C-alpha positions in Angstrom: 0.2 -24.2 -51.3 -2.3 -21.4 -50.8 -4.3 -23.6 -48.4 -1.3 -24.4 -46.2 -0.2 -20.7 -46.1 -3.6 -19.6 -44.9 -3.5 -22.3 -42.2 -0.1 -21.1 -41.0 -1.3 -17.4 -41.0 -4.5 -18.5 -39.0 -2.4 -20.4 -36.5 0.0 -17.5 -36.0 -2.9 -15.0 -35.7 -4.5 -17.2 -33.0 -1.3 -17.6 -31.1 -0.7 -13.8 -31.2 -4.3 -13.1 -30.0 -3.8 -15.6 -27.2 -0.5 -14.1 -26.2 -2.0 -10.6 -26.1 -4.9 -11.8 -24.1 -2.6 -13.5 -21.6 -0.5 -10.4 -21.2 -3.6 -8.2 -20.8 -4.8 -10.6 -18.0 -1.4 -10.4 -16.3 -1.4 -6.6 -16.5 -4.9 -6.4 -15.1 -4.1 -8.8 -12.3 -1.1 -6.7 -11.1 -2.9 -3.3 -11.1 -3.3 -2.0 -7.5 -7.0 -2.0 -6.5 -6.6 1.7 -5.8 -5.9 2.4 -9.4 -8.5 0.1 -11.0 -11.4 2.6 -10.6 -13.5 0.2 -8.5 -13.2 -1.3 -5.1 -11.3 -4.6 -5.2 -10.8 -7.6 -3.0 -7.8 -6.0 -1.3 -9.8 -3.9 1.2 -12.1 -4.9 4.0 -13.5 -1.8 5.7 -14.6 -2.2 9.3 -17.8 -0.3 10.0 -16.8 0.5 13.5 -14.9 3.8 14.0 -14.2 3.4 17.7 -10.6 3.8 18.8 -8.8 0.5 19.5 -8.1 0.1 23.2 -4.7 1.4 24.3 -2.4 0.7 27.3 -2.3 4.1 29.2 1.0 3.2 30.8 2.6 2.5 27.4 1.2 4.7 24.6 3.5 3.0 22.0 2.3 -0.5 22.9 0.4 -2.4 20.2 -3.3 -1.6 20.6 -5.5 -4.6 21.4 -8.1 -5.3 18.8 -5.6 -4.7 15.9 -5.7 -8.3 14.7 -3.4 -11.2 15.0 -0.5 -12.6 13.0 2.0 -10.9 10.8 0.8 -7.4 9.8 1.5 -3.7 9.6 -0.8 -1.8 12.0 -1.4 1.9 11.3 -3.2 4.2 13.7 -4.7 7.3 12.0 -5.4 8.9 15.3 -2.0 8.3 16.9 0.1 8.7 13.6 1.9 5.5 14.6 2.9 2.3 12.9 3.7 -1.1 14.4 5.4 -3.9 12.4 4.1 -7.2 14.0 5.5 -10.7 13.4 3.5 -13.9 13.1 3.7 -14.4 16.9 2.1 -11.0 17.6 5.4 -9.6 18.7 6.1 -5.9 17.8 9.3 -5.9 15.8 9.3 -2.1 15.4 7.0 0.8 16.3 7.5 4.4 15.1 5.7 7.7 14.6 4.8 8.9 11.1 3.6 12.1 9.4 0.4 11.4 7.5 -0.6 13.0 4.2 -3.8 15.1 3.8 -6.0 12.0 3.0 -6.4 9.2 5.6 -7.4 5.7 4.7 -10.6 4.4 6.2 -10.4 2.0 9.1 -10.1 -1.6 7.7 -7.8 -4.3 6.5 -5.8 -4.0 3.3 -2.9 -5.7 1.6 0.2 -4.2 0.1 -0.6 -3.9 -3.6 2.6 -2.3 -5.0 6.0 -1.0 -4.1 8.5 1.4 -5.7 12.1 1.8 -4.6 12.3 5.5 -5.6 9.8 7.9 -7.1 8.6 11.5 -6.8 5.7 12.0 -4.5 2.5 13.9 -5.4 3.9 16.8 -3.4 7.0 16.9 -5.6 9.4 15.5 -3.0 11.8 12.6 -4.0 10.7 9.6 -1.9 12.0 6.1 -1.5 10.7 2.7 -0.3 7.1 3.4 -1.2 4.7 0.7 0.0 1.1 1.3 -1.3 -2.0 -0.4 0.1 -5.1 1.5 -0.9 -6.6 4.6 -2.4 -9.2 7.2 -1.5 -11.0 9.2 -4.2 -8.2 8.8 -6.6 -5.4 9.5 -4.0 -3.0 6.6 -3.6 -2.3 5.8 0.1 1.0 4.3 1.2 4.1 4.6 3.4 7.3 6.3 2.2 10.4 8.2 3.3 11.7 11.5 1.9 15.1 11.2 0.3 17.5 13.8 1.7 16.3 16.8 3.5 13.4 18.9 2.3 10.5 21.0 3.5 7.3 19.3 4.3 5.0 20.4 1.5 1.8 18.5 2.6 0.3 21.8 3.8 -0.4 22.8 0.2 -3.6 22.3 -1.8 -2.5 19.0 -3.3 -4.2 16.0 -1.8 -1.5 13.5 -0.6 -1.8 10.0 0.6 1.9 9.5 1.6 2.4 8.4 5.1 5.9 9.7 5.7 8.4 7.8 7.8 12.0 8.6 8.8 14.5 6.9 6.4 15.5 4.2 8.9 11.8 3.4 9.6 11.2 3.4 5.8 14.0 0.9 5.4 12.4 -1.4 8.0 9.0 -1.0 6.4 10.5 -1.9 2.9 12.0 -5.1 4.3 8.9 -6.1 6.2 5.9 -5.1 4.0 6.3 -7.0 0.7 3.5 -7.5 -1.8 0.5 -9.1 -0.1 1.5 -8.1 3.4 -1.6 -7.3 5.5 -2.1 -3.6 6.6 -4.6 -3.0 9.4 -5.8 0.6 9.7 -7.2 1.5 13.1 -8.4 4.8 14.8 
């Protein structure tokens, strides 16, 4: 009887270790690259820092050189976002208020989302769409809930790219996990 009991215990132990290993793998696979402490495969930084060409007659038009296919395009120089469908049609374009830390020019993918949280500046925010991080500061789009003073002028480093609530709703519907985000000058 002792031999069969030890066999059962060994099998249960092996199954438990396997389950813990599997759960650890799943947890590691869902951590945003910005929080992993090392650069991940979710970012492809472009070495060029020249500004993407613009249409001088229509400053809100999608800049050429911002890629093709379905994507979010964010211009750090113009503080503007374009939601672009898979046929390169602009579904929506809107101005934003950036945080104190800008993402580098490059291509990223949405790594995590939160329906409602408190921003690093203490403001309640909703429809948070994160896509990268810079020096420990998480970068993403969000909308302030209710009315509140903009507190980004303080000493806290913030990566929140703030949208109006209706624009945040559109971003939330469009930019799901894995959606491409192209950052341009």
